[in-house]
C-alpha positions in Angstrom: -0.4 0.3 0.3 2.4 2.6 1.4 4.5 1.8 -2.2 1.3 2.5 -4.1 0.5 5.6 -2.6 4.4 6.8 -3.3 4.4 5.9 -6.4 1.5 7.9 -7.7 2.8 11.0 -5.5 5.9 10.7 -7.3 4.6 10.0 -10.8 1.8 12.9 -10.8 4.6 15.3 -9.3 7.1 14.9 -12.5 3.8 16.2 -14.8 5.0 19.6 -13.0 8.4 20.8 -13.8 7.1 20.3 -17.9 4.0 22.0 -16.7 6.0 25.0 -15.4 8.1 25.6 -17.9 5.1 25.5 -20.1 4.1 28.9 -18.0 7.7 30.2 -17.7 8.0 30.6 -21.1 5.0 32.9 -21.3 6.0 34.6 -17.9 6.8 38.0 -19.3 4.1 37.9 -21.3 1.4 37.7 -19.0 -0.7 40.0 -16.2 -0.7 39.3 -12.9 -4.2 38.1 -13.1 -3.4 35.2 -16.0 -0.3 34.4 -13.7 -3.0 33.7 -11.1 -4.9 31.9 -13.0 -2.5 29.6 -14.4 -0.7 28.5 -11.3 -4.6 28.2 -9.9 -5.4 26.0 -12.3 -2.5 23.7 -12.2 -3.3 23.4 -8.4 -6.5 22.5 -9.1 -5.6 19.8 -11.8 -2.6 18.4 -9.8 -4.9 17.6 -6.9 -7.8 16.3 -8.8 -4.8 13.9 -11.1 -3.3 13.1 -7.4 -6.7 11.9 -5.7 -8.2 10.0 -8.6 -5.0 8.0 -9.2 -4.5 7.2 -5.2 -8.0 6.0 -5.7 -7.5 4.1 -8.8 -4.3 2.4 -8.7 -3.9 1.2 -4.4 -7.4 0.9 -4.2 -9.0 0.4 -7.5 -8.9 -1.7 -10.7 -5.7 -0.5 -12.1 -2.1 -2.4 -11.2 1.4 -1.6 -11.8 2.9 -2.6 -14.7 5.2 -0.9 -17.7 2.4 -0.8 -20.2 0.5 1.0 -17.4 2.7 3.8 -16.6 3.4 4.1 -20.3 0.3 4.9 -21.3 -0.7 7.2 -18.4 2.6 9.0 -18.8 1.5 9.8 -22.2 -2.4 11.3 -21.2 -1.9 12.9 -17.5 -0.1 16.1 -19.0 -2.9 16.9 -21.1 -5.0 18.8 -18.5 -2.3 21.1 -17.5 -1.7 21.9 -21.5 -4.8 22.5 -22.6 -5.3 25.0 -19.4 -2.2 26.8 -20.2 -3.3 27.0 -23.9 -6.5 28.2 -22.9 -5.6 30.8 -20.5 -2.4 32.0 -21.9 -3.1 33.3 -25.5 -2.8 33.7 -28.7 0.2 31.9 -28.7 -0.6 28.4 -30.0 2.1 27.8 -32.2 4.4 29.1 -30.0 2.7 26.7 -26.9 2.9 23.8 -29.5 7.1 24.4 -30.1 7.5 25.3 -26.0 5.2 21.4 -25.5 7.7 19.8 -28.8 10.9 20.8 -26.5 9.9 19.2 -23.3 8.5 16.4 -24.7 11.9 16.0 -26.8 13.6 16.1 -23.2 11.1 14.2 -21.5 11.6 10.8 -23.9 15.3 11.9 -23.5 15.8 11.7 -20.2 13.1 8.6 -19.6 15.5 6.6 -21.9 18.7 7.6 -20.3 17.0 6.9 -17.0 15.7 3.5 -18.0 18.3 2.0 -19.0 20.8 3.3 -16.2 18.2 2.0 -14.0 17.4 -1.5 -15.4 20.8 -1.8 -15.3 21.5 -1.6 -11.6 18.3 -2.8 -10.2 16.8 -5.5 -12.8 17.7 -8.9 -10.9 15.4 -11.6 -11.3 16.2 -13.2 -7.9 15.5 -9.8 -6.1 12.2 -8.7 -7.1 11.9 -5.9 -4.9 14.8 -4.4 -6.8 12.7 -4.5 -10.1 10.0 -2.6 -8.4 11.9 0.3 -7.2 12.5 1.0 -11.2 9.1 2.5 -12.0 9.2 5.3 -8.7 13.0 5.6 -8.9 13.1 6.7 -12.9 10.1 9.5 -12.2 11.7 10.9 -9.1 15.1 11.5 -11.1 13.6 12.4 -14.2 11.8 15.1 -12.2 15.3 16.3 -10.7 16.9 16.5 -14.4 14.2 18.1 -16.2 13.9 20.8 -13.4 17.6 21.5 -13.4 16.9 22.0 -17.4 14.1 24.6 -16.7 16.8 27.7 -15.8 18.2 27.3 -18.8 15.0 26.7 -20.7 13.5 29.6 -19.2 15.9 31.9 -20.5 15.6 30.6 -23.8 12.3 31.0 -24.4 12.1 34.2 -22.9 14.7 35.6 -25.1 12.7 34.1 -28.3 9.2 35.0 -27.4 9.5 38.4 -25.5 12.8 40.1 -26.5 12.2 39.4 -30.3 8.5 39.6 -29.7 7.9 42.3 -32.3 10.2 40.8 -34.7 8.6 37.0 -34.9 5.3 36.1 -36.3 2.1 33.9 -36.1 2.9 32.6 -39.6 6.8 31.9 -38.5 6.1 30.1 -35.4 3.3 27.4 -37.3 5.4 26.2 -39.6 8.5 26.4 -37.1 6.4 24.3 -34.2 5.2 22.0 -36.7 8.6 20.5 -37.7 9.5 19.1 -34.4 6.0 18.5 -33.4 5.9 16.0 -36.3 9.1 14.4 -35.7 7.9 13.2 -32.3 4.8 11.9 -33.3 6.3 10.0 -35.8 8.7 8.7 -32.9 5.4 8.2 -30.4 3.1 6.3 -33.3 6.0 3.7 -33.4 6.5 3.0 -30.0 2.9 3.6 -28.4 1.4 0.4 -29.5 3.5 -1.5 -27.9 4.2 -2.8 -24.7 8.0 -4.3 -25.3 10.7 -2.5 -23.5 12.9 -1.3 -26.2 14.7 1.4 -24.8 18.3 0.1 -25.8 17.3 0.5 -29.6 16.2 3.7 -28.9 18.7 5.4 -27.5 20.1 6.1 -30.3 17.2 7.4 -32.0 16.1 9.5 -29.3 19.3 10.8 -29.1 19.7 12.2 -33.0 16.0 13.5 -32.2 17.5 15.8 -29.3 20.0 16.7 -31.4 18.3 17.9 -34.1 15.8 19.8 -31.5 18.6 21.5 -29.9 19.9 22.7 -33.2 16.8 23.9 -34.6 16.3 25.7 -31.3 20.2 27.5 -31.8 19.0 28.3 -34.9 16.2 29.7 -34.4 17.7 32.2 -31.7 20.7 33.0 -34.2 17.9 34.0 -36.8 16.1 36.2 -34.2 19.4 37.6 -33.3 20.4 38.4 -36.8 17.2 40.1 -37.7 17.2 41.9 -34.5 20.8 43.3 -35.3 19.3 43.8 -39.2 16.6 46.0 -37.5 18.6 47.6 -35.3 20.6 48.8 -38.0 17.6 49.8 -40.4 15.9 51.6 -37.0 19.3 53.6 -36.5 19.3 55.0 -40.3 16.1 55.9 -40.1 16.1 57.9 -37.1 18.9 59.4 -37.9 17.1 60.7 -41.6 14.1 61.5 -39.8 17.0 63.8 -37.3 17.9 65.4 -40.5 14.5 66.2 -41.4 13.7 67.4 -38.0 16.8 69.4 -37.8 15.9 70.9 -41.5 12.3 71.6 -40.2 13.9 73.8 -37.5 15.8 75.2 -39.8 13.0 76.4 -42.0 11.5 77.4 -38.6 14.2 79.6 -38.1 14.7 81.1 -41.2 10.5 81.8 -41.7 10.8 83.4 -38.2 13.7 85.6 -39.6 11.8 86.9 -42.8 8.6 87.5 -40.2 10.9 89.8 -38.0 12.5 91.6 -41.0 8.5 92.3 -42.3 7.9 94.0 -38.9 11.4 96.0 -39.0 10.1 97.1 -42.1 6.9 98.8 -40.6 8.3 99.9 -37.9 8.7 103.3 -38.5 4.6 103.2 -39.5 4.0 101.2 -36.3 5.9 103.8 -34.0 4.4 106.9 -36.3 0.9 105.4 -35.9 1.5 104.9 -32.0 2.8 108.5 -31.5 -0.5 109.7 -33.2 -2.9 107.4 -31.0 -0.7 108.9 -28.0 -1.0 112.5 -29.0 -4.5 112.0 -29.7 -5.1 110.8 -26.0 -6.6 107.4 -27.6 -4.9 105.4 -24.9 -7.3 101.9 -25.6 -6.5 101.7 -29.0 -3.0 102.6 -28.6 -2.9 99.7 -25.9 -4.6 97.5 -28.7 -1.8 98.9 -30.9 0.8 97.3 -28.8 -0.4 94.2 -28.1 -1.0 93.2 -31.7 2.7 94.4 -32.1 3.8 92.3 -29.1 1.6 89.2 -30.3 3.5 89.8 -34.2 6.9 89.5 -32.1 6.3 86.3 -30.1 5.1 84.8 -33.2 8.8 85.1 -34.9 10.3 83.8 -31.8 11.3 80.1 -31.8 10.8 78.1 -28.4 14.5 77.3 -26.7 14.3 74.4 -24.6 17.8 73.8 -24.0 21.5 74.6 -25.1 22.1 71.6 -27.0 21.2 72.5 -30.4 20.7 69.0 -31.7 18.6 68.1 -29.0 16.9 71.5 -29.2 15.9 70.9 -32.7 14.1 67.4 -31.9 12.4 68.7 -28.9 10.8 71.4 -30.6 9.5 69.5 -33.6 8.0 66.8 -31.3 6.9 68.6 -28.2 5.6 71.5 -30.8 3.3 68.5 -32.5 2.6 67.6 -29.0 0.9 71.0 -27.9 -1.0 71.0 -31.7 -2.5 68.3 -30.8 -3.9 69.8 -27.5 -2.1 67.6 -25.2 -0.3 69.3 -22.4 3.2 69.4 -22.2 5.8 70.0 -18.9 8.9 70.4 -20.1 12.0 71.6 -18.0 15.4 70.7 -19.8 19.1 71.0 -19.4 20.9 69.3 -21.8 25.0 70.1 -22.3 26.3 71.1 -25.8 29.5 68.6 -25.7 30.1 65.7 -27.3 27.9 65.7 -30.7 28.0 62.1 -31.4 26.3 61.5 -27.9 24.0 64.9 -28.6 23.0 63.1 -32.0 21.5 59.9 -30.2 20.3 61.6 -27.4 18.1 63.7 -29.6 17.1 60.6 -31.4 16.6 58.4 -28.4 14.3 61.4 -26.9 12.5 62.5 -30.2 11.5 58.1 -30.3 10.2 58.6 -26.5 8.6 61.4 -26.9 6.7 60.1 -30.5 5.7 57.4 -28.7 4.0 59.3 -25.9 2.3 61.5 -28.4 0.7 57.8 -29.9 0.4 56.9 -26.2 -1.3 60.2 -25.2 -3.9 60.2 -28.3 -5.3 56.7 -27.5 -6.5 58.3 -24.2 -9.4 60.4 -23.2 -9.5 63.9 -23.3 -8.3 65.6 -20.1 -6.3 62.7 -19.3 -3.5 63.4 -21.8 -0.4 64.2 -20.8 3.3 64.1 -21.1 6.1 65.2 -18.7 9.8 65.7 -19.8 12.7 67.0 -17.1 16.2 66.7 -17.2 18.8 67.2 -14.6 22.4 67.9 -14.9 25.2 66.8 -12.1 28.2 65.5 -11.5 29.1 64.8 -15.5 25.7 62.8 -15.2 22.6 64.1 -17.4 19.5 62.1 -15.7 16.4 62.3 -18.0 12.7 61.5 -17.0 9.7 61.0 -19.2 6.3 60.7 -18.5 3.6 59.9 -20.1 -0.1 59.1 -18.8 -1.7 55.6 -20.2 -4.7 53.6 -19.2 -3.4 50.4 -21.1 -1.5 47.1 -20.3 2.2 47.5 -20.4 4.4 44.7 -20.4 7.7 44.8 -20.3 10.5 42.4 -21.0 13.9 40.8 -19.9 15.9 43.9 -20.2 12.8 46.5 -18.7 11.6 47.4 -21.8 8.3 47.8 -23.1 6.9 45.2 -25.4 4.1 46.5 -28.1 1.6 43.8 -29.9 0.7 47.0 -32.4 2.3 47.0 -35.4 4.7 49.8 -36.3 5.1 51.1 -32.8 7.8 50.3 -30.7 10.3 49.5 -32.5 12.2 52.7 -31.5 12.6 51.0 -28.0 15.9 49.1 -29.6 17.3 53.2 -30.3 17.2 53.3 -26.6 18.7 49.8 -26.5 21.2 50.6 -28.5 22.2 53.9 -26.7 22.2 52.2 -23.1 24.9 49.2 -24.8 26.8 52.2 -26.8 27.2 54.9 -23.7 26.8 52.4 -20.6 23.8 54.3 -19.7 21.1 53.1 -17.0 17.8 52.9 -18.3 14.7 52.0 -16.0 10.9 51.9 -17.3 8.0 51.9 -15.3 4.0 51.7 -15.1 2.3 52.7 -11.9 -1.0 54.6 -11.2 -1.6 55.0 -15.2 1.3 56.8 -15.7 4.0 55.2 -17.8 7.9 56.6 -17.0 11.2 55.9 -18.8 14.4 57.3 -16.6 17.6 57.2 -18.4 20.7 58.0 -16.6 24.0 58.5 -18.7 28.1 59.9 -18.2 28.2 63.0 -20.1 31.3 64.8 -19.4 32.0 68.5 -19.5 30.2 70.8 -17.9 27.1 72.8 -18.3 
């Protein structure tokens, strides 16, 4: 009786490491509610299976045999998998890829353990040793699979989260089916056999494991290469946008200069008109004329946000766009002039962040829009804080940068990642109380 109970507990618990891998692969993409939902469902399923098997094996009609455990382990994982797919959506083909990896690893570990345990414990003169094989195999399998989870978790988080915006549904549909079909082929070959063939299957399953490892590395290498190409494209694109921004700012300055020239040409007439009004004691008309002159002069001004020419050009363009959209903007900016290369990259980063803030603000109801940009230069360190109101869901990847599900948006975050790596900057993104904030701290050097 004790043997039956311990064996059932060990086999039931052995399902949890693969099930947890199915969860860990997508964990950074999940809300807190979904995390609780997945784990709560896992707990309910685990207890239900445990009580059911405790009833059916020690007290019911089921008995121990190689064929029984083989069939049991073939179906016992299904409720956990279905629950994960149902809650963690919409990632069906990614789920299939995770399943292919975990199934291949499970098959390989069980094959190796079965051969080792049979070599040590198969002794017809001592039947008790043979009875140890089943629980021992599942016990050591649980340990081996659990030991592999940290590496597999990092791998799936990288390809699913870090490269989320460059992977597509169609890509995963085709990639996930390849290892799945290989596993199904091997399963259909062995499922109907009650004969222990571990020695004959070790080599094919080793080849299957190696093939899956090569596929996993090729997928990651492909994403990394695509990421490099996108970063280069994004950098080229943002530099082009920065040049266009500088040109627009230059045209604005030239327009301001022309407007000032027109006022200068009219100065004698305006002064004469003002003198006549004052001499005629028409005070109200004189005040209106002064206000009109002041308004005309104010129109020629171009707002100076900071001393840095490149950064100021970017800010003038994008913050003006925000103000034109009636988005409230708070700006207190100090950016030194030194370091031309850093100034250009900082202008690119700020342009992208403000543009993202504008896109997010446009989705907000009127009266709940706001953008805040604050900088502090102290001790050769430039600190930048950009905040905007946003009531939607924000998901951060393992690098702490936001992940977007909208096509065409969010790719500018790669310029922020490039900036962080190039200049050893610190970047922190947070989302609290309806405010999305990006904090940047970068060594600048020189004097303000």
